[in-house]
Phi, psi and omega in degrees: 000132177266133180239115177054038179205170175231156174280133179265340181220126179269000180246014178238154178301143176287129179299160176243096183208182184299341178263350181228094182269135180257143178234057184282353180262014178078022179301144177251354177202163179204149172261126182238128178262122181238147175291163178304146178120186181273143180219146176254132180235143177209137173268138181223125182267142181220169179276187183296342178266004181072020176266129181304147178295155178233107009284157183299142175241111185210160176273171169293155173283132174246153177246130175240151177240122178267126180235164175292152178306323182291345181266353181287127181285133177283138179263000000 
C-alpha cells in the first residue's frame, strides 16, 4: 500500500518503509496509524521480488481525512 506517495519506477522493487507497506504474508487487513489531515492511499500489486506487475495492477487512489475523535460527527 502506498501512503502519500507515488511509484517513480515500475521496473524497480517497491521500497519497504512507512510510505510503502508490504503485505507479503497474505494479509487481508491492516491497522495503519496516520497523523491528522488528508492522506492518499493506493494499493499496488507486485511480484515476489516486490517489482510491480507489467502491466501494472493497482487500485484507484483514495483520499482519507484523519480527524480527532471530538471532531467526528454523531449520526
